[in-house]
C-alpha positions as CSV (number, residue, x, y, z in Angstrom):
1,M,119.0,120.7,107.8
2,L,117.5,119.4,104.8
3,A,114.5,121.5,104.3
4,T,111.9,123.8,106.0
5,I,108.4,121.9,106.6
6,L,105.6,124.4,106.6
7,I,102.4,123.1,108.7
8,P,99.3,125.5,108.3
9,A,96.8,124.5,111.0
10,H,93.1,125.5,111.7
11,N,91.5,124.0,114.3
12,E,93.5,120.7,114.2
13,A,94.1,119.8,117.7
14,A,92.6,116.5,117.4
15,V,94.9,115.2,114.6
16,I,98.3,117.4,114.6
17,G,99.7,115.2,117.3
18,Q,99.8,112.3,115.1
19,T,101.3,114.1,112.2
20,L,104.0,115.7,114.3
21,M,104.7,112.6,116.2
22,H,105.5,110.6,113.1
23,L,107.8,113.2,112.0
24,A,109.3,113.6,115.7
25,C,110.1,109.7,115.6
26,S,111.3,109.3,112.2
27,A,113.5,112.2,111.8
28,N,117.0,112.7,112.7
29,P,117.8,116.1,115.1
30,G,118.0,119.2,113.1
31,E,117.0,117.2,109.7
32,F,113.9,119.8,109.1
33,R,113.0,123.2,110.3
34,V,109.3,122.5,111.4
35,I,107.0,125.5,111.3
36,V,103.4,125.2,112.3
37,I,101.3,128.2,111.8
38,A,98.1,128.1,113.8
39,N,95.6,130.2,112.1
40,A,92.5,131.5,113.5
41,C,92.3,128.2,116.1
42,T,89.7,128.5,118.7
43,D,91.1,125.0,120.0
44,A,94.4,124.0,121.3
45,T,96.2,123.5,118.1
46,A,99.1,125.6,119.3
47,S,99.5,123.9,122.5
48,R,99.2,120.5,121.2
49,A,101.8,120.9,118.4
50,R,104.4,122.7,121.1
51,S,103.8,119.7,123.6
52,V,104.4,117.0,121.0
53,M,107.3,118.8,119.3
54,P,109.1,121.4,121.4
55,T,111.5,122.1,118.6
56,A,109.1,123.2,116.2
57,H,108.4,126.8,115.8
58,V,104.8,127.5,116.4
59,L,103.2,130.7,115.0
60,E,99.8,131.8,116.0
61,T,97.6,134.4,114.0
62,E,93.9,135.6,114.0
63,V,93.8,135.5,110.3
64,A,92.1,132.5,108.8
65,G,93.4,131.2,105.5
66,K,95.7,128.4,104.6
67,C,97.7,130.4,102.1
68,H,98.0,133.4,104.4
69,A,99.5,130.8,107.0
70,L,102.0,129.5,104.4
71,N,103.1,133.0,103.5
72,L,103.8,133.6,107.2
73,G,105.8,130.5,107.8
74,F,107.7,130.9,104.7
75,M,109.0,134.2,106.3
76,L,111.0,131.8,108.8
77,A,112.2,129.2,106.1
78,D,115.7,129.0,104.9
79,R,115.7,130.5,101.5
80,N,118.6,128.4,100.4
81,K,117.0,125.0,101.3
82,P,114.0,123.4,99.8
83,V,110.5,124.0,101.2
84,I,107.9,121.4,102.0
85,C,104.4,122.1,102.5
86,L,102.2,119.8,104.6
87,D,98.6,119.5,105.8
88,A,98.0,119.1,109.3
89,D,96.0,116.0,109.2
90,L,98.3,113.8,107.0
91,V,100.5,111.0,108.2
92,I,104.1,110.8,106.5
93,T,107.5,109.5,108.0
94,S,110.8,111.7,107.4
95,E,112.0,109.0,105.1
96,S,109.3,110.1,102.7
97,L,110.0,113.6,103.0
98,V,113.7,113.0,102.5
99,A,113.1,111.1,99.4
100,L,111.0,114.3,98.1
101,V,114.0,116.5,98.7
102,A,116.6,114.0,97.3
103,A,114.4,113.9,93.8
104,M,115.3,117.5,93.2
105,E,119.1,117.3,94.0
106,D,120.0,117.1,90.5
107,G,118.4,120.5,89.6
108,Q,116.3,118.7,86.9
109,K,113.1,119.2,88.9
110,Q,111.6,121.8,90.8
111,A,109.1,120.2,92.9
112,A,108.2,116.6,94.0
113,C,105.2,114.6,95.1
114,G,104.8,111.4,96.3
115,Q,101.8,108.8,96.6
116,M,98.7,109.2,98.9
117,D,97.3,106.3,100.6
118,V,93.7,106.8,101.7
119,C,92.5,105.1,105.2
120,A,89.0,104.7,104.7
121,A,88.3,102.9,108.0
122,G,85.2,103.6,109.9
123,A,83.8,105.3,106.5
124,S,80.5,104.5,104.7
125,S,80.4,101.9,101.9
126,V,79.7,104.5,99.3
127,V,82.6,106.5,100.5
128,R,84.8,103.2,100.4
129,A,83.6,102.8,97.1
130,Y,84.2,106.2,95.7
131,Y,87.8,106.1,96.7
132,K,88.1,102.6,94.7
133,G,86.8,104.1,91.8
134,W,89.0,107.4,92.5
135,R,92.4,105.3,92.2
136,T,91.4,104.7,88.6
137,N,91.9,108.0,87.6
138,P,95.2,108.2,85.4
139,Y,96.0,111.6,87.1
140,F,97.0,109.4,90.1
141,D,99.4,107.3,88.1
142,C,102.0,110.2,88.6
143,G,101.4,110.6,92.2
144,K,99.2,113.1,94.2
145,F,100.3,116.7,94.0
146,G,98.5,117.8,97.2
147,G,98.7,117.5,100.9
148,V,102.1,117.3,101.0
149,F,104.7,118.6,98.1
150,A,108.3,119.9,97.9
151,L,109.7,122.9,96.2
152,A,113.1,123.7,95.3
153,P,114.6,127.1,96.6
154,E,114.5,129.0,93.5
155,I,110.9,128.0,92.5
156,A,109.6,128.8,96.3
157,I,111.0,132.3,96.1
158,Q,109.2,132.7,92.7
159,L,105.9,131.4,94.4
160,F,105.6,133.2,97.7
161,P,104.0,134.8,98.9
162,L,101.0,132.9,97.7
163,P,97.7,134.6,96.2
164,L,95.0,134.2,98.9
165,I,93.2,131.4,97.0
166,T,91.5,128.2,97.9
167,A,93.6,125.5,96.2
168,D,97.2,126.3,97.0
169,D,98.4,123.0,95.9
170,E,96.7,123.4,92.6
171,Y,98.1,126.6,91.9
172,V,101.6,125.6,92.7
173,R,101.3,122.4,90.5
174,R,100.1,124.3,87.5
175,H,102.8,127.2,87.9
176,V,105.5,124.8,88.0
177,G,104.5,122.6,85.0
178,K,104.1,119.2,84.9
179,D,107.5,118.2,83.2
180,R,109.4,119.9,86.1
181,I,107.6,117.8,89.0
182,A,109.3,114.6,90.1
183,F,106.8,111.8,91.3
184,V,108.5,109.8,94.0
185,S,107.0,106.5,94.2
186,D,108.4,105.7,97.4
187,S,107.4,108.8,99.2
188,R,104.0,108.0,100.6
189,F,101.5,109.4,103.0
190,V,98.2,108.5,104.4
191,A,94.8,110.6,104.4
192,R,92.0,110.1,106.1
193,A,88.6,109.7,104.1
194,P,85.6,111.2,105.1
195,K,83.3,109.0,107.2
196,A,80.0,109.9,105.5
197,L,79.0,110.8,102.0
198,N,77.9,114.4,102.7
199,S,81.4,115.2,104.0
200,L,82.7,113.7,100.9
201,I,80.8,115.9,98.7
202,Q,81.8,118.8,100.8
203,V,85.5,118.0,100.2
204,R,85.0,117.6,96.5
205,R,83.0,120.6,96.1
206,R,85.9,122.8,97.9
207,S,88.6,120.9,95.6
208,L,86.5,121.5,92.2
209,R,86.0,125.2,93.5
210,G,89.6,125.9,94.1
211,A,90.6,124.4,90.5
212,R,88.1,126.4,88.6
213,E,89.4,129.5,90.8
214,V,92.9,128.8,89.7
215,S,91.7,128.4,86.0
216,K,90.3,131.7,85.9
217,M,93.9,133.1,87.0
218,G,95.0,131.9,83.8
219,L,96.7,128.6,84.8
220,Q,95.2,125.9,83.0
221,S,95.1,122.1,84.2
222,P,97.4,120.1,81.8
223,E,95.2,116.9,82.1
224,R,92.7,116.5,79.6
225,G,90.2,113.7,78.7
226,S,90.6,112.1,82.4
227,S,86.9,110.9,82.1
228,V,87.4,109.2,78.9
229,A,90.7,107.6,80.4
230,V,88.8,106.4,83.3
231,L,85.9,104.8,81.1
232,G,88.6,103.1,79.2
233,R,89.8,101.5,82.6
234,L,86.4,100.5,83.2
235,I,86.1,98.6,79.8
236,R,89.0,96.8,80.4
237,Q,88.6,96.2,84.0
238,P,84.9,95.6,84.5
239,K,85.5,94.2,87.9
240,H,85.8,97.8,89.0
241,A,82.4,98.6,87.4
242,L,80.6,99.3,90.6
243,S,83.3,101.7,92.2
244,I,84.2,103.5,89.1
245,G,80.2,104.1,88.6
246,V,79.9,105.6,92.1
247,Y,83.1,107.7,91.5
248,A,81.5,109.1,88.4
249,C,78.0,109.7,90.1
250,V,79.6,111.7,93.1
251,N,81.4,113.8,90.9
252,A,78.4,114.4,88.6
253,W,76.5,115.5,91.9
254,V,79.1,117.6,92.9
255,R,79.4,119.6,89.4
256,L,75.4,119.8,89.2
257,S,75.1,121.0,93.0
258,M,77.5,123.5,92.4
259,R,75.5,125.2,89.4
260,S,72.5,125.9,91.9
261,S,74.7,126.9,94.8
262,V,75.9,130.3,95.9
263,F,79.2,130.1,98.0
264,A,80.2,133.1,100.0
265,A,83.6,134.6,99.4
266,G,86.4,132.6,101.7
267,H,83.6,130.0,102.4
268,W,85.5,126.7,103.2
269,E,83.7,123.5,103.1
270,R,85.4,121.0,105.6
271,D,85.0,117.5,106.7
272,M,85.0,117.3,110.4
273,T,84.0,113.4,110.2
274,S,87.9,112.5,109.7
275,R,89.3,114.6,112.5
276,V,89.2,112.6,115.6
277,G,91.7,112.0,118.0
278,G,95.0,109.9,116.5
C-alpha cells in the first residue's frame, strides 16, 4: 500500500460515484487505503460510495464539518504511509496520486500538490471568463494546493487532528511552508466550475473567509502582490484583458460583499450547480 486516501463527503451522492470510479478503474489492487467519511449526509452518499468501491472504508457521522471528517478518517490511516486528502467532487486518476507520493520519497518535501484543470462546460460566459483570468494568477504557476494534496507521514502526524476551520487546505499549506511542498506538474485533477455567477461568488466568499480565518491563527500567506503580478501579465498579454477584467471585478465584488455581510459561525456557502450526476 502506497498511501491512505481520505475523502470527506457531505451530500455528494451525485458526484462521489464518478470520483471513486476513476480511482477504482486506474488503481492496482491494494495500492491505496480509501476512507470515505460521510458527514451529516441526508442523501445516499454512503451507500453510493459502498456500491461503487466495495473495498473502501465508509464511515458515517452525524457531525457536519470537513475537518472533523478528515480527523475521523485519519484515525484509520496507516501512520507510516503518506496521507492524501481528496475532495469528493473531483476527478483524478491513481497515476496522478502515485506521482504525488513519489515526489516526497526522497524526504526533501513533506507535501505535494498537482495542477487543477477546471471544467466549465455548461457554465455561464461570465464564469468561463473568470476562470480564464483565474489562470493568469502567478499563484497557480506552482500548482493548486487544494482539493487534493498529499502529506508525508511525519508531517501528517504533526497536523492531525486538524482544527475545526473552513479552509483545511490553506491551513495545511501555510503550516507546511512553500519550500517543503513539491509541485508535480504531471499530477492533474479536474474540478467542475459553478454554472452561475452567484454560485461562483459563494465559492469565492467561502474561500476568502477561510483564508482570513487561517491568517487570524498567525499563519500568514507567503504570497504577496498577486494582484500586481496579474496586472503585469495583463500589460504583457492584452488579449486576456477581458477575462482578467472579469476575474478582478468578481474578486473585488466578493471582498466588498463580505464587508457588509454577517456570516453565522459554521456557515457553509456551497455551489450546488456543479453537483450533477457524473
